[in-house]
C-alpha positions in Angstrom: 14.2 14.3 7.1 17.2 13.3 4.3 16.9 13.7 0.3 15.4 9.6 0.9 12.3 8.7 2.9 14.7 6.0 5.2 12.4 3.1 6.0 12.3 0.0 8.0 10.0 -2.9 7.8 9.6 -5.0 10.5 8.7 -8.9 10.2 10.7 -8.5 6.7 11.5 -12.6 6.8 7.8 -13.1 6.2 6.0 -13.6 3.1 4.5 -9.7 3.1 7.5 -8.4 4.6 9.2 -9.7 1.4 6.9 -8.3 -0.9 7.3 -5.0 0.4 10.9 -5.2 0.0 10.9 -6.3 -3.2 8.3 -3.1 -4.0 10.4 -0.4 -2.3 13.5 -1.2 -3.9 11.6 0.1 -7.0 10.9 3.5 -5.6 13.4 6.0 -6.0 12.3 8.3 -3.0 12.8 5.1 -0.5 15.7 3.8 1.3 15.3 0.8 3.4 17.7 1.4 6.3 17.3 -1.9 8.7 14.7 -5.0 8.8 13.6 -6.2 12.1 12.7 -10.0 12.4 11.7 -12.6 15.4 15.7 -13.9 15.2 18.4 -12.5 14.4 19.5 -15.3 12.3 16.2 -14.4 9.9 17.0 -10.6 10.1 20.3 -11.4 8.6 19.4 -13.4 6.0 16.6 -10.8 4.9 19.5 -8.1 5.0 21.7 -10.3 3.3 19.6 -11.1 0.7 18.4 -7.1 -0.1 21.7 -5.3 0.9 20.6 -4.3 3.6 23.1 -2.7 6.6 21.3 -2.8 8.8 19.4 -6.3 10.6 17.6 -6.0 14.4 15.7 -8.2 16.5 11.5 -7.1 17.5 10.4 -3.4 17.0 11.8 -1.5 19.9 15.3 -2.1 18.4 14.1 -0.3 15.5 12.0 2.5 17.1 15.0 4.1 19.2 17.3 4.5 15.9 17.6 8.0 14.6 17.6 7.0 10.6 14.4 5.7 10.4 10.9 8.1 9.3 8.7 5.6 8.8 7.8 1.8 9.3 5.8 -0.7 8.0 4.9 -3.2 9.7 4.5 -6.7 8.4 3.9 -9.0 11.6 1.5 -11.1 13.1 -2.2 -9.8 13.2 -3.2 -9.3 16.9 0.4 -6.9 17.1 -0.8 -4.4 14.5 -3.0 -2.2 16.5 -0.5 -1.9 19.6 2.6 -1.3 17.2 0.8 0.8 15.5 0.4 3.0 18.2 3.8 2.6 19.4 5.0 3.8 16.2 3.5 6.9 15.9 4.0 7.5 19.8 7.9 7.7 18.7 6.9 10.4 16.1 7.5 7.8 13.1 5.2 7.5 10.2 3.4 3.8 10.2 1.9 1.6 7.1 0.8 -1.3 9.0 -0.2 -4.8 7.2 -4.4 -5.3 6.7 -5.8 -5.8 9.3 -5.7 -3.1 11.4 -6.7 -4.7 14.2 -8.3 -8.0 15.3 -11.0 -6.2 17.1 -13.1 -2.7 16.9 -12.2 -1.7 19.9 -8.3 -2.0 19.2 -9.2 -0.1 15.7 -11.3 2.4 17.3 -7.8 3.4 19.6 -5.5 3.4 16.9 -7.5 6.1 15.2 -7.2 7.5 18.1 -3.8 7.7 18.2 -3.6 8.1 14.6 -5.9 11.6 14.8 -3.7 12.8 17.9 -0.4 12.3 15.1 -2.2 14.0 12.6 -0.9 17.4 14.1 2.8 16.4 14.1 2.2 15.6 10.2 2.5 11.8 11.1 1.1 9.5 8.3 -0.7 6.3 9.3 -1.8 4.1 6.6 -3.2 0.6 6.3 -2.6 -1.6 3.7 -5.6 -2.3 1.9 -4.3 -3.7 -1.0 -7.1 -3.8 -3.2 -7.4 0.1 -3.4 -3.9 -0.5 -5.9 -4.2 -3.2 -7.8 -4.4 -1.8 -11.4 -7.2 -3.8 -11.7 -9.1 -2.3 -9.4 -8.0 1.1 -9.7 -9.3 0.7 -13.4 -12.8 0.1 -12.0 -12.2 3.0 -9.9 -11.4 5.4 -12.4 -14.3 4.7 -14.1 -16.6 4.8 -11.8 -15.0 8.3 -10.5 -15.6 9.4 -14.6 -19.3 8.2 -14.4 -19.0 6.0 -16.7 -19.7 2.4 -14.3 -21.7 1.9 -11.3 -21.5 -1.1 -9.2 -24.6 -3.1 -9.3 -23.6 -6.5 -7.7 -20.0 -7.6 -6.7 -19.3 -11.3 -6.2 -16.4 -12.1 -4.3 -14.7 -15.5 -3.6 -11.9 -15.7 -1.1 -10.6 -19.0 -1.2 -7.1 -20.9 1.1 -6.5 -24.7 1.5 -5.4 -24.3 5.3 -6.6 -27.1 7.5 -3.2 -26.4 9.7 -1.7 -23.4 11.6 0.6 -21.9 8.4 1.8 -18.9 6.4 1.6 -18.1 2.8 5.1 -19.4 3.2 3.6 -22.9 4.3 5.4 -22.2 7.7 4.1 -22.8 11.1 2.3 -20.2 12.3 2.5 -18.9 16.0 -1.1 -17.2 15.9 -4.1 -17.9 14.2 -5.1 -16.2 11.1 -9.1 -15.2 10.5 -11.4 -15.1 8.1 -13.4 -11.9 9.4 -11.0 -10.0 10.5 -8.1 -10.4 8.2 -9.6 -12.0 4.7 -12.8 -9.9 4.8 -11.4 -6.9 5.7 -9.9 -7.0 1.7 -13.7 -7.0 0.3 -15.7 -4.9 2.9 -13.0 -2.1 2.4 -13.1 -2.3 -1.3 -16.8 -2.6 -1.8 -17.3 0.6 0.1 -14.6 2.2 -2.0 -16.0 1.3 -5.0 -19.7 1.5 -4.3 -20.2 3.9 -1.2 -20.3 3.7 2.5 -22.5 0.4 3.8 -25.4 0.5 5.1 -26.3 -3.0 5.8 -24.3 -6.2 6.5 -25.2 -10.1 7.4 -22.8 -12.9 7.3 -23.2 -16.4 8.8 -20.2 -19.2 9.5 -19.5 -22.8 9.1 -18.9 -24.9 12.2 -15.3 -24.0 14.1 -12.3 -26.0 13.3 -11.5 -28.1 16.7 -8.0 -27.0 17.1 -7.9 -23.7 15.2 -10.8 -22.4 17.4 -12.0 -20.3 14.2 -14.8 -20.9 11.9 -13.3 -22.3 8.3 -16.2 -21.0 5.9 -18.1 -17.6 6.1 -20.6 -16.3 4.2 -21.2 -12.7 4.0 -23.8 -10.2 2.2 -23.0 -5.9 2.7 -25.5 -3.2 0.9 -24.1 0.3 0.0 -25.8 3.5 0.3 -26.3 3.4 -4.1 -28.3 0.0 -3.6 -25.7 -1.8 -4.6 -25.0 -5.4 -3.1 -22.3 -7.9 -2.4 -21.6 -11.5 -1.9 -18.6 -12.5 -0.3 -17.8 -16.3 1.0 -14.5 -17.6 1.9 -12.8 -21.1 3.2 -10.0 -22.1 4.2 -10.6 -25.6 3.3 -11.2 -25.3 -0.6 -8.6 -27.4 -2.3 -8.0 -25.6 -5.6 -6.6 -22.2 -6.4 -5.9 -20.1 -4.1 -6.9 -16.3 -3.7 -9.7 -14.2 -3.9 -11.4 -13.1 -7.1 -13.6 -10.4 -8.0 -16.9 -10.1 -10.1 -18.4 -6.4 -10.8 -21.7 -6.5 -12.0 -22.2 -2.9 -13.3 -25.0 -1.1 -15.1 -22.2 -0.4 -18.2 -20.3 -3.7 -18.3 -18.9 -6.6 -16.5 -15.5 -7.0 -14.9 -13.6 -10.0 -13.6 -10.4 -8.8 -11.1 -7.8 -11.1 -10.4 -5.2 -9.5 -8.3 -3.2 -6.8 -10.3 -5.2 -8.3 -13.4 -9.0 -7.2 -15.0 -10.7 -9.0 -17.6 -14.3 -8.6 -19.1 -17.4 -11.1 -17.9 -16.8 -13.2 -20.8 -12.7 -13.2 -19.4 -11.1 -11.2 -21.7 -7.7 -9.8 -20.8 -8.1 -5.8 -20.3 -4.5 -4.0 -20.7 -4.0 -2.2 -17.2 -0.4 -1.4 -18.0 -0.4 2.1 -18.8 -3.1 2.4 -15.4 -0.6 2.8 -13.0 3.9 3.2 -13.0 3.8 -0.5 -11.6 1.9 -3.6 -12.6 2.5 -4.6 -8.5 -0.3 -3.5 -6.4 2.2 -4.0 -3.2 4.7 -1.5 -4.8 2.1 1.3 -6.2 0.9 1.2 -2.3 4.2 1.5 -0.7 4.6 4.4 -3.6 1.6 6.1 -1.9 3.0 5.6 1.8 6.2 7.6 0.6 4.5 9.8 -1.7 2.2 11.2 1.3 4.6 11.5 3.6 6.9 13.8 1.1 4.0 15.7 -0.1 2.8 16.1 3.8 -0.9 15.1 3.0 -3.0 12.1 4.1 -2.8 8.8 1.9 -5.1 6.7 0.2 -6.2 4.2 2.7 -5.3 6.5 5.8 -6.7 4.8 8.9 -9.3 7.4 8.9 -10.5 6.5 5.6 -10.7 2.4 6.3 -12.2 3.0 9.7 -16.0 2.3 9.0 -14.4 -1.1 7.4 -13.4 -2.4 11.2 -16.9 -0.9 12.0 -18.5 -3.2 9.6 -16.3 -6.4 11.0 -17.4 -5.3 14.8 -21.1 -5.5 13.6 -20.8 -8.6 11.7 -18.9 -10.2 14.8 -21.5 -9.2 17.3 -23.8 -11.3 14.7 -21.5 -14.0 14.7 -21.4 -14.3 18.2 
């Protein structure tokens, strides 16, 4: 390994591929040596924008290179599990965007691959960004210090996506999913903040006639501490986009909007000193690079987040 961790970003032309590139350029220990996209034209465009020397098409062209230590996968959800396993088999570290998989069987198979890779010191991490947003970090720090305990979380995940388009408004070749993608953020975060989930229930609205997915969903969770979580998800919401979290606790109420945090009375809380950046994606990538450098398990490793996917698997069975 060279002085810097040499990183490849696969799916670099997508919205989240670019978010990772924006974060990585601020990390001194990291160097992006190659970007990959679905076409040479798209790969060249991203490489030119970010000043990266090498642009290729597909994952195989990345894994055969000897100037790549670690791979960040920002590819379609259906490819996450198999591509994560391919990267680990090739002997490289991997961070895969959320979700790890879109089925419990694939998530468990990827965990097995990650455990097998442990012996060779491979880092296998999932991009559960909510663990890294400064807003949620501050709440987590106060929980760890015994200053705050979650009694209830009320979460809204709302988008307006009645056509198959991505976050950039471009047509998708795959279909997004409220349960396996968007609910994964909250299911994992609730367990991270309030303890292991011991009860989970879900209902969903009508199935979209063309996309074949439910456009509205409601999920209830309970943790081992007795805390509860109510999650509402929709692709039908013609209003503010995103996910908004309300923490109701024994000593305070917090409202988290991505990297920003407010009191229950909507007074902003300064989170600028929580971490070295105010960008959750950058902090996630810093953890990935640091774990590789230090030879340790990262926060949001596959092992740490697998329970989230087991809960999602249970919810899928209920919905079926």
